[in-house]
PLY file of the C-alpha trace (Angstrom):
ply
format ascii 1.0
element vertex 141
property float x
property float y
property float z
element edge 140
property int vertex1
property int vertex2
end_header
151.53 100.86 105.60
148.77 101.94 108.06
147.87 104.90 105.69
147.45 102.53 102.78
145.14 100.28 104.87
143.09 103.14 106.12
142.82 104.59 102.59
141.60 101.26 101.17
138.94 101.08 104.01
137.70 104.51 103.26
137.50 103.75 99.56
135.62 100.52 100.31
133.26 102.24 102.79
132.50 105.04 100.08
131.84 102.37 97.40
129.35 100.45 99.80
127.66 103.76 100.47
127.42 104.72 96.93
125.78 101.52 95.98
123.13 102.09 98.55
122.46 105.73 97.26
118.98 107.21 96.78
117.46 108.67 93.63
114.19 109.92 92.18
113.27 110.63 88.83
109.74 111.25 87.46
107.45 113.34 85.46
103.79 113.22 84.45
104.21 112.70 80.88
101.07 110.74 80.01
98.40 111.92 78.08
94.67 111.56 78.95
92.21 112.31 76.33
88.57 112.68 77.14
86.03 114.42 75.17
83.54 116.33 77.10
80.98 118.66 75.57
81.19 121.94 77.42
78.93 123.87 75.09
75.93 123.43 77.25
75.37 124.71 80.83
76.17 121.23 82.23
79.15 121.98 84.45
80.23 124.43 87.09
83.79 125.58 88.17
84.12 124.42 91.82
87.76 125.42 92.43
90.47 127.36 90.71
94.22 127.28 91.57
93.98 124.25 93.74
97.62 123.36 94.78
99.35 120.33 95.93
103.11 119.93 96.90
105.87 117.58 97.71
109.56 117.87 98.65
112.60 115.38 98.65
115.95 116.19 99.84
119.24 114.24 99.64
122.64 114.63 101.45
125.70 114.79 98.92
123.52 114.92 95.74
122.19 116.91 92.87
118.88 117.92 91.38
118.42 118.69 87.62
115.81 119.07 85.00
115.84 117.67 81.57
112.85 119.21 79.60
109.62 118.37 81.43
111.02 115.90 83.86
113.06 116.69 86.93
115.60 114.27 88.51
117.25 114.09 91.84
119.96 111.83 93.41
122.13 111.62 96.51
123.90 109.31 98.87
121.30 109.61 101.58
117.45 110.65 101.46
117.07 113.19 104.36
113.46 114.40 103.50
110.48 112.85 101.79
109.89 109.49 100.25
111.20 110.05 96.71
107.86 109.85 95.12
107.34 113.71 94.63
104.97 113.63 91.58
102.68 111.03 93.34
102.69 112.88 96.60
101.99 116.25 95.06
98.91 114.85 93.34
97.87 113.25 96.61
98.21 116.61 98.20
96.11 118.08 95.43
93.29 115.70 96.10
93.45 116.25 99.84
93.44 120.10 99.35
90.17 119.57 97.16
88.56 117.23 99.87
89.43 119.69 102.73
87.51 122.50 101.04
84.81 120.48 99.17
84.30 117.18 100.77
85.05 113.81 99.37
85.42 112.98 95.82
83.60 109.62 96.11
80.76 109.56 93.70
81.41 113.13 92.40
81.64 113.93 88.70
84.59 116.18 88.79
87.42 116.78 86.49
90.81 118.44 87.37
91.47 120.67 84.23
94.40 123.20 83.41
96.93 120.91 85.39
100.35 122.58 85.76
103.40 121.26 87.13
106.22 123.45 88.64
109.57 122.47 90.07
111.95 124.14 92.41
115.42 122.97 92.99
118.08 123.73 95.59
121.62 122.62 94.98
124.16 123.02 97.59
127.54 121.22 98.00
126.28 118.80 100.71
122.42 118.96 100.23
119.97 119.03 97.37
116.24 119.44 97.35
113.54 119.07 94.75
110.06 120.66 95.28
107.24 119.75 93.05
104.01 121.79 92.93
101.07 120.75 90.99
97.98 123.19 90.36
94.77 122.64 88.75
91.13 123.96 88.44
88.20 121.62 89.18
84.98 121.46 87.38
81.83 119.53 88.44
79.37 118.07 85.98
75.66 118.14 86.68
73.16 115.78 85.49
0 1
1 2
2 3
3 4
4 5
5 6
6 7
7 8
8 9
9 10
10 11
11 12
12 13
13 14
14 15
15 16
16 17
17 18
18 19
19 20
20 21
21 22
22 23
23 24
24 25
25 26
26 27
27 28
28 29
29 30
30 31
31 32
32 33
33 34
34 35
35 36
36 37
37 38
38 39
39 40
40 41
41 42
42 43
43 44
44 45
45 46
46 47
47 48
48 49
49 50
50 51
51 52
52 53
53 54
54 55
55 56
56 57
57 58
58 59
59 60
60 61
61 62
62 63
63 64
64 65
65 66
66 67
67 68
68 69
69 70
70 71
71 72
72 73
73 74
74 75
75 76
76 77
77 78
78 79
79 80
80 81
81 82
82 83
83 84
84 85
85 86
86 87
87 88
88 89
89 90
90 91
91 92
92 93
93 94
94 95
95 96
96 97
97 98
98 99
99 100
100 101
101 102
102 103
103 104
104 105
105 106
106 107
107 108
108 109
109 110
110 111
111 112
112 113
113 114
114 115
115 116
116 117
117 118
118 119
119 120
120 121
121 122
122 123
123 124
124 125
125 126
126 127
127 128
128 129
129 130
130 131
131 132
132 133
133 134
134 135
135 136
136 137
137 138
138 139
139 140
């Protein structure tokens, strides 16, 4: 009888923890169309291969990719906030500002934006790393 009560308590505990689990899903799938005339000498390349990165890790979870979107889920978040795409872009902007100063009032564009993901899946731990790279051009008056 004691074993049956213990088993019920363990199952109820697992269900309670499962209902409070963490997950992340995302991708930058929007399209921004801006027509800019680059046939004249009205721009300069300010930076190439600028990089921003973000990591999220979960205990007892899994990371996987479906096409252009990466997902990760687990019972407990051990690292990061779960907003990996947003944080990677913020890190990219911070990398630009560290090298070239504030973007405020600048006429710049991030071009050739690329997203890469790296996943680690172990039995008890999963990690999703997102890296965003871009080149930057500045437009002159």
